[in-house]
Backbone as a printed PyTorch tensor [residue, N CA C, xyz], in Angstrom:
tensor([[[ -7.4360,  -0.2990,   3.3090],
         [ -7.0100,   0.6950,   2.4150],
         [ -6.3350,   0.0690,   1.1550]],

        [[ -6.6310,   0.6540,  -0.0730],
         [ -6.1650,   0.1360,  -1.2280],
         [ -4.8600,   0.9550,  -1.5390]],

        [[ -3.8170,   0.1520,  -2.0300],
         [ -2.4680,   0.8820,  -2.4730],
         [ -2.1650,   0.3150,  -3.6000]],

        [[ -1.8040,   1.1130,  -4.8140],
         [ -1.2730,   0.5750,  -5.9850],
         [  0.0030,   1.3250,  -6.3690]],

        [[  1.0390,   0.4510,  -6.6110],
         [  2.2530,   0.9360,  -7.0030],
         [  2.7590,   0.2970,  -8.3570]],

        [[  3.4450,   1.0040,  -9.1900],
         [  4.0800,   0.4350, -10.3750],
         [  5.1950,  -0.3840,  -9.8570]],

        [[  5.5210,  -1.4640, -10.6070],
         [  6.6450,  -2.3180, -10.4260],
         [  7.4110,  -2.6540, -11.7360]],

        [[  8.6910,  -2.7500, -11.7060],
         [  9.4310,  -3.0730, -12.7860],
         [  9.9310,  -4.5370, -12.7120]],

        [[  9.4700,  -5.3160, -13.5740],
         [  9.9310,  -6.7650, -13.5740],
         [ 11.0330,  -7.0160, -14.4390]],

        [[ 12.1040,  -7.6690, -13.9100],
         [ 13.3380,  -7.9860, -14.6170],
         [ 13.3550,  -9.5630, -14.9880]],

        [[ 13.6330,  -9.8430, -16.1170],
         [ 13.8340, -11.2490, -16.5490],
         [ 15.1950, -11.4120, -16.9400]],

        [[ 16.1700, -11.9300, -16.1760],
         [ 17.4180, -12.0650, -16.4810],
         [ 17.8540, -13.5080, -16.4210]],

        [[ 19.1340, -13.9750, -16.7920],
         [ 19.5080, -15.3040, -16.7780],
         [ 19.3990, -16.0480, -15.4440]],

        [[ 19.4410, -15.2400, -14.2440],
         [ 19.2950, -15.8290, -12.9580],
         [ 17.8960, -16.0700, -12.5860]],

        [[ 16.9530, -15.5520, -13.3700],
         [ 15.5420, -15.6300, -12.9270],
         [ 14.7480, -14.4130, -13.0010]],

        [[ 13.6060, -14.3160, -12.3870],
         [ 12.7870, -13.1530, -12.4040],
         [ 13.0460, -12.2150, -11.0600]],

        [[ 12.9970, -11.0600, -11.1290],
         [ 12.9420, -10.2520,  -9.9280],
         [ 12.1690,  -8.9910, -10.2390]],

        [[ 11.7220,  -8.3890,  -9.1070],
         [ 10.7940,  -7.2700,  -9.3260],
         [ 11.0820,  -6.1930,  -8.2660]],

        [[ 11.0780,  -4.9200,  -8.7440],
         [ 11.3760,  -3.7900,  -7.8400],
         [ 10.3290,  -2.7130,  -7.9100]],

        [[ 10.1670,  -2.0690,  -6.9480],
         [  9.1300,  -0.7790,  -6.9500],
         [ 10.0860,   0.3390,  -6.9390]],

        [[ 10.1860,   1.0770,  -8.0390],
         [ 10.9850,   2.2960,  -8.3160],
         [ 10.7250,   3.3190,  -7.2790]],

        [[  9.4720,   3.4280,  -6.8190],
         [  9.1340,   4.4970,  -5.8270],
         [  9.4350,   4.1500,  -4.4420]],

        [[  9.6630,   2.8250,  -4.0600],
         [  9.9360,   2.4080,  -2.8110],
         [ 11.2810,   1.9050,  -2.5980]],

        [[ 12.2730,   2.6810,  -2.2360],
         [ 13.6100,   2.1620,  -2.1760],
         [ 13.9340,   0.8320,  -1.3250]],

        [[ 14.4700,  -0.0990,  -1.8390],
         [ 14.7430,  -1.4410,  -1.2040],
         [ 13.5050,  -2.3030,  -1.1640]],

        [[ 12.5550,  -1.9020,  -1.8290],
         [ 11.3520,  -3.0160,  -1.8580],
         [ 11.4740,  -3.6880,  -3.0630]],

        [[ 11.8510,  -4.9460,  -2.9930],
         [ 11.9890,  -5.8960,  -4.1880],
         [ 11.7110,  -7.2910,  -3.8230]],

        [[ 11.7340,  -8.2190,  -4.6620],
         [ 11.5200,  -9.5790,  -4.4800],
         [ 12.0390, -10.2600,  -5.8020]],

        [[ 12.3290, -11.6360,  -5.4560],
         [ 12.5750, -12.5100,  -6.7010],
         [ 11.9070, -13.8690,  -6.5240]],

        [[ 11.7470, -14.5580,  -7.6950],
         [ 10.9040, -15.7860,  -7.5650],
         [ 11.2710, -16.5580,  -8.9970]],

        [[ 11.1140, -17.8840,  -8.8370],
         [ 11.3530, -18.6370, -10.1110],
         [ 10.2700, -18.5990, -11.1170]],

        [[  9.1500, -18.2150, -10.6860],
         [  7.9570, -18.1500, -11.6420],
         [  7.2610, -16.9380, -11.5590]],

        [[  6.5460, -16.5370, -12.5910],
         [  5.7450, -15.2290, -12.6310],
         [  4.6250, -15.2760, -11.5840]],

        [[  3.9690, -16.3360, -11.2960],
         [  2.7960, -16.4050, -10.4640],
         [  3.3980, -16.0200,  -8.9820]],

        [[  4.4100, -16.9040,  -8.6720],
         [  5.0230, -16.6660,  -7.4490],
         [  5.6320, -15.1840,  -7.2940]],

        [[  6.2430, -14.6570,  -8.2580],
         [  6.7720, -13.4040,  -8.2850],
         [  5.7440, -12.3410,  -7.8640]],

        [[  4.6440, -12.3850,  -8.5920],
         [  3.4610, -11.3930,  -8.3540],
         [  2.8840, -11.6020,  -7.0110]],

        [[  2.8820, -12.6860,  -6.5210],
         [  2.3060, -13.0530,  -5.2160],
         [  3.2820, -12.5390,  -4.1540]],

        [[  4.5430, -12.6920,  -4.3330],
         [  5.7140, -12.1990,  -3.3760],
         [  5.7800, -10.6360,  -3.5370]],

        [[  5.3160, -10.1300,  -4.7320],
         [  5.3870,  -8.7140,  -4.7680],
         [  4.2690,  -8.1390,  -3.9350]],

        [[  3.0950,  -8.6080,  -3.9210],
         [  2.0030,  -8.1070,  -3.0780],
         [  2.4450,  -8.1160,  -1.7080]],

        [[  3.0440,  -9.2330,  -1.2470],
         [  3.5050,  -9.2900,   0.1440],
         [  4.6070,  -8.3540,   0.5940]],

        [[  5.5000,  -8.1420,  -0.4120],
         [  6.5960,  -7.2070,  -0.1570],
         [  6.0080,  -5.7270,  -0.1830]],

        [[  5.0240,  -5.5110,  -0.8940],
         [  4.3650,  -4.0720,  -1.0090],
         [  3.5770,  -3.8270,   0.2660]],

        [[  2.8730,  -4.9080,   0.7330],
         [  2.1240,  -4.7780,   2.0030],
         [  3.1310,  -4.4410,   3.1340]],

        [[  4.1670,  -5.2870,   3.2280],
         [  5.0840,  -5.0960,   4.2180],
         [  5.6790,  -3.6640,   4.3070]],

        [[  6.0440,  -3.0950,   3.2010],
         [  6.6490,  -1.8500,   2.9510],
         [  5.6500,  -0.7720,   3.3690]],

        [[  4.4990,  -0.9160,   3.0290],
         [  3.3920,   0.0340,   3.2090],
         [  3.1430,   0.1590,   4.6950]],

        [[  2.8640,  -0.9860,   5.3520],
         [  2.5760,  -0.9230,   6.7290],
         [  3.7320,  -0.3900,   7.6270]],

        [[  4.9860,  -0.9420,   7.2470],
         [  6.1260,  -0.3320,   7.9620],
         [  6.2790,   1.1600,   7.8550]],

        [[  6.2490,   1.6510,   6.6770],
         [  6.3990,   3.1730,   6.4440],
         [  5.3140,   3.9100,   7.1740]],

        [[  4.1790,   3.3390,   7.1370],
         [  3.0680,   4.1570,   7.6700],
         [  3.1490,   4.1800,   9.3210]],

        [[  3.6120,   3.0320,   9.8260],
         [  3.8540,   2.8970,  11.3280],
         [  5.1350,   3.9210,  11.6800]],

        [[  6.0640,   3.9970,  10.9360],
         [  7.3050,   4.8470,  11.2940],
         [  7.2100,   6.2250,  10.9610]],

        [[  6.8620,   6.5470,   9.5350],
         [  6.9750,   7.9000,   9.1650],
         [  5.6080,   8.5380,   8.9100]],

        [[  4.5190,   7.6150,   8.7080],
         [  3.3050,   8.1530,   8.4000],
         [  3.0480,   8.6110,   7.0610]],

        [[  4.0780,   8.4480,   6.1720],
         [  3.8670,   9.0070,   4.7860],
         [  4.3650,   8.0010,   3.7630]],

        [[  3.8640,   7.9300,   2.6780],
         [  4.1990,   7.1530,   1.5630],
         [  4.5700,   8.0230,   0.3590]],

        [[  5.4380,   7.7110,  -0.6260],
         [  5.7000,   8.4970,  -1.6660],
         [  4.5010,   8.1970,  -2.6750]],

        [[  4.2910,   9.2710,  -3.4680],
         [  3.2330,   9.2140,  -4.4630],
         [  3.7210,   8.2690,  -5.6560]],

        [[  2.8330,   7.3150,  -6.0100],
         [  3.0790,   6.2980,  -7.1120],
         [  3.5100,   7.1120,  -8.3750]],

        [[  4.4820,   6.6300,  -9.0210],
         [  4.8940,   7.1120, -10.3470],
         [  3.8240,   6.6520, -11.5210]],

        [[  3.9150,   7.5660, -12.5190],
         [  3.0420,   7.1840, -13.7510],
         [  3.7530,   5.9720, -14.3450]],

        [[  3.0420,   4.8360, -14.5020],
         [  3.6700,   3.6230, -15.0430],
         [  4.3880,   3.8290, -16.3950]],

        [[  3.8490,   4.7630, -17.1360],
         [  4.3630,   5.0020, -18.4310],
         [  5.6580,   5.8450, -18.4220]],

        [[  5.9810,   6.3710, -17.3270],
         [  7.2770,   7.2120, -17.1700],
         [  8.3440,   6.3460, -16.5480]],

        [[  8.2540,   5.0460, -16.3350],
         [  9.4090,   4.2810, -15.8080],
         [ 10.1440,   3.6840, -17.1150]],

        [[ 11.4120,   3.9190, -17.0090],
         [ 12.2670,   3.4170, -18.1630],
         [ 12.2840,   1.8690, -18.1210]],

        [[ 12.1470,   1.3310, -19.3350],
         [ 12.1650,  -0.2850, -19.4980],
         [ 13.2380,  -0.5740, -20.4240]],

        [[ 14.0220,  -1.5900, -20.2330],
         [ 15.2340,  -2.0620, -21.0840],
         [ 15.0320,  -3.4940, -21.4130]],

        [[ 15.3040,  -4.0250, -22.5310],
         [ 15.4120,  -5.3770, -22.9430],
         [ 14.0460,  -6.1350, -22.6120]],

        [[ 14.1330,  -7.2310, -21.9280],
         [ 12.9740,  -7.9730, -21.6490],
         [ 12.2220,  -7.5730, -20.4720]],

        [[ 12.7140,  -6.4690, -19.7010],
         [ 11.9520,  -5.9190, -18.6600],
         [ 10.5280,  -5.4010, -18.9260]],

        [[  9.7300,  -5.3510, -18.0960],
         [  8.3640,  -4.7210, -18.3170],
         [  7.7910,  -4.1790, -16.9340]],

        [[  6.8690,  -3.2990, -17.1160],
         [  6.2120,  -2.6790, -15.8600],
         [  4.8460,  -3.3530, -15.8020]],

        [[  4.4960,  -3.2720, -14.3860],
         [  3.0180,  -3.8000, -14.1330],
         [  2.6850,  -2.9780, -12.8500]],

        [[  1.4310,  -3.0320, -12.5340],
         [  0.9020,  -2.4900, -11.3220],
         [  0.6530,  -3.5530, -10.2750]],

        [[  1.0140,  -3.3280,  -9.1170],
         [  0.7940,  -4.2750,  -7.9010],
         [ -0.2200,  -3.5580,  -7.0450]],

        [[ -1.3300,  -4.0760,  -6.7240],
         [ -2.4380,  -3.6320,  -5.9300],
         [ -2.4810,  -4.3750,  -4.6190]],

        [[ -2.6360,  -3.8590,  -3.4280],
         [ -2.7690,  -4.5240,  -2.2210],
         [ -4.0030,  -3.8800,  -1.5390]],

        [[ -4.6360,  -4.6270,  -0.6890],
         [ -5.6720,  -4.0990,   0.2240],
         [ -5.1280,  -4.3110,   1.6570]],

        [[ -4.4010,  -3.2970,   2.1770],
         [ -3.7390,  -3.3980,   3.4740],
         [ -4.7330,  -3.1050,   4.6270]],

        [[ -5.0730,  -4.0850,   5.3370],
         [ -5.9600,  -4.0060,   6.4060],
         [ -5.0310,  -3.5240,   7.5410]],

        [[ -4.8710,  -2.2580,   7.7110],
         [ -3.8780,  -1.6940,   8.6320],
         [ -4.1680,  -1.9970,  10.1570]],

        [[ -5.4350,  -2.1700,  10.3820],
         [ -5.9850,  -2.4680,  11.7070],
         [ -5.4600,  -3.8080,  12.2830]],

        [[ -5.3500,  -4.8210,  11.2920],
         [ -4.9700,  -6.1580,  11.7030],
         [ -3.4670,  -6.2450,  11.7510]],

        [[ -2.6990,  -5.4370,  11.3450],
         [ -1.2940,  -5.4370,  11.3620],
         [ -0.4980,  -4.5460,  12.1620]],

        [[ -1.2200,  -3.6410,  12.8140],
         [ -0.5370,  -2.7260,  13.6520],
         [ -1.1980,  -2.6380,  15.0920]],

        [[ -0.4530,  -2.1400,  16.0030],
         [ -0.8600,  -2.2170,  17.3910],
         [ -1.9050,  -1.0120,  17.2680]],

        [[ -3.1600,  -1.2600,  17.9500],
         [ -4.0910,  -0.1820,  17.9740],
         [ -4.0350,   0.6300,  19.2870]],

        [[ -4.5400,   1.9000,  19.2430],
         [ -4.5590,   2.6610,  20.4650],
         [ -5.9450,   3.2480,  20.4520]],

        [[ -6.4330,   3.3120,  21.6080],
         [ -7.7760,   3.8650,  21.9120],
         [ -7.6100,   5.5050,  21.9310]],

        [[ -8.4580,   6.0820,  21.2820],
         [ -8.6110,   7.5750,  21.2530],
         [-10.0560,   7.9720,  21.7240]],

        [[-10.0420,   9.0840,  22.4400],
         [-11.4400,   9.5500,  22.7360],
         [-11.5360,  10.8090,  22.0550]],

        [[-12.7290,  11.0740,  21.5180],
         [-12.7930,  12.3060,  20.6050],
         [-14.2510,  12.7630,  20.9100]],

        [[-14.4230,  14.0540,  20.4140],
         [-15.7640,  14.7880,  20.7170],
         [-16.2020,  15.1670,  19.2950]],

        [[-17.4720,  14.8810,  18.9610],
         [-18.0570,  15.3430,  17.7400],
         [-19.5130,  16.0160,  18.0340]],

        [[-19.9970,  16.7620,  17.1380],
         [-21.3640,  17.2560,  17.4620],
         [-22.3960,  16.1410,  17.4220]],

        [[-23.3890,  16.3920,  18.2410],
         [-24.4830,  15.5070,  18.5450],
         [-25.0930,  15.0250,  17.1120]],

        [[-25.3260,  15.9970,  16.4250],
         [-26.1250,  15.8070,  15.1600],
         [-25.3170,  14.9390,  14.0940]],

        [[-23.9510,  15.0730,  14.1770],
         [-22.9720,  14.2970,  13.2840],
         [-23.0500,  12.9960,  13.7060]],

        [[-23.0690,  12.7550,  15.1380],
         [-22.9150,  11.3330,  15.6480],
         [-24.2890,  10.6200,  15.2290]],

        [[-25.3650,  11.2540,  15.3830],
         [-26.5990,  10.7070,  15.0310],
         [-26.6590,  10.2420,  13.5900]],

        [[-26.1080,  11.1200,  12.6420],
         [-26.1090,  10.8800,  11.1310],
         [-25.2890,   9.6960,  10.9050]],

        [[-24.1100,   9.7470,  11.5160],
         [-23.0850,   8.5830,  11.3490],
         [-23.6860,   7.1890,  11.8810]],

        [[-24.3490,   7.2910,  12.9320],
         [-24.9790,   6.0420,  13.4800],
         [-25.9850,   5.6190,  12.5670]],

        [[-26.8970,   6.4860,  12.0740],
         [-27.8250,   6.0930,  11.1770],
         [-27.3110,   5.4530,   9.9150]],

        [[-26.2120,   5.9960,   9.4590],
         [-25.6080,   5.4700,   8.2240],
         [-24.7190,   4.2550,   8.4750]],

        [[-24.7520,   3.6870,   9.6880],
         [-24.0350,   2.6150,  10.1800],
         [-22.5710,   2.7420,   9.7900]],

        [[-21.8840,   3.8170,   9.9880],
         [-20.6150,   4.0280,   9.7040],
         [-19.6530,   3.4790,  10.7690]],

        [[-18.4470,   2.8530,  10.4430],
         [-17.6540,   2.5060,  11.4880],
         [-16.7220,   3.5880,  11.8320]],

        [[-16.8340,   4.1060,  12.9520],
         [-16.1370,   5.3560,  13.2740],
         [-14.5360,   5.1550,  13.2980]],

        [[-14.1440,   4.0910,  13.6840],
         [-12.7700,   3.8350,  13.7850],
         [-12.1700,   3.8170,  12.2820]],

        [[-12.8170,   3.0390,  11.3470],
         [-12.3460,   3.0660,  10.0960],
         [-12.3820,   4.4110,   9.3060]],

        [[-13.5170,   5.2000,   9.5530],
         [-13.5780,   6.4680,   9.0470],
         [-12.3960,   7.4400,   9.4530]],

        [[-12.1200,   7.3400,  10.7660],
         [-11.1320,   8.0980,  11.2500],
         [ -9.6930,   7.7490,  10.7520]],

        [[ -9.4540,   6.4150,  10.6920],
         [ -8.1890,   5.8970,  10.0830],
         [ -8.0100,   6.4290,   8.6150]],

        [[ -9.0660,   6.2830,   7.8090],
         [ -9.0680,   6.7640,   6.4290],
         [ -8.8050,   8.2530,   6.2990]],

        [[ -9.4360,   8.9680,   7.2100],
         [ -9.2930,  10.3750,   7.0930],
         [ -7.8520,  10.7800,   7.4870]],

        [[ -7.3520,  10.1390,   8.5680],
         [ -5.9250,  10.4610,   8.9740],
         [ -4.8680,  10.1270,   7.8810]],

        [[ -5.0910,   8.9320,   7.2210],
         [ -4.2060,   8.5490,   6.1690],
         [ -4.3200,   9.4390,   4.9310]],

        [[ -5.5280,   9.9400,   4.6590],
         [ -5.6670,  10.9350,   3.5210],
         [ -5.0170,  12.2080,   3.9630]],

        [[ -5.2030,  12.6500,   5.0710],
         [ -4.5360,  13.8970,   5.4900],
         [ -3.1050,  13.8980,   5.5380]],

        [[ -2.5440,  12.6910,   5.9680],
         [ -1.0370,  12.6180,   6.0370],
         [ -0.3000,  12.3370,   4.7050]],

        [[ -1.1730,  11.9550,   3.6980],
         [ -0.5550,  11.6030,   2.4010],
         [ -0.0050,  12.7960,   1.6230]]])
């Protein structure tokens, strides 16, 4: 699943640090911009996976243009591809679908688990 959130980058005398205004407590710091952005992806991924495991919901990302910026600060977007199946304990579910739907899905070579996960996440958002 792809998740994109705006981040506010601060450049102060102690170095670079970044926060996600929509995600309380989700922040990171680093000496260089490359490291900061890499660390921001990791922080966002950890936050997303943790929130989805515990509450099942994430806040809607703010419009990047609506985030107030001061001095040398600037905004950017951080995007992650969180493969939730690799980072969370999986549980087996048995379900029933119509025969015709099963046949069409098999013919389309759909991954049933992935489709169900994506549908559940969209429904819970």
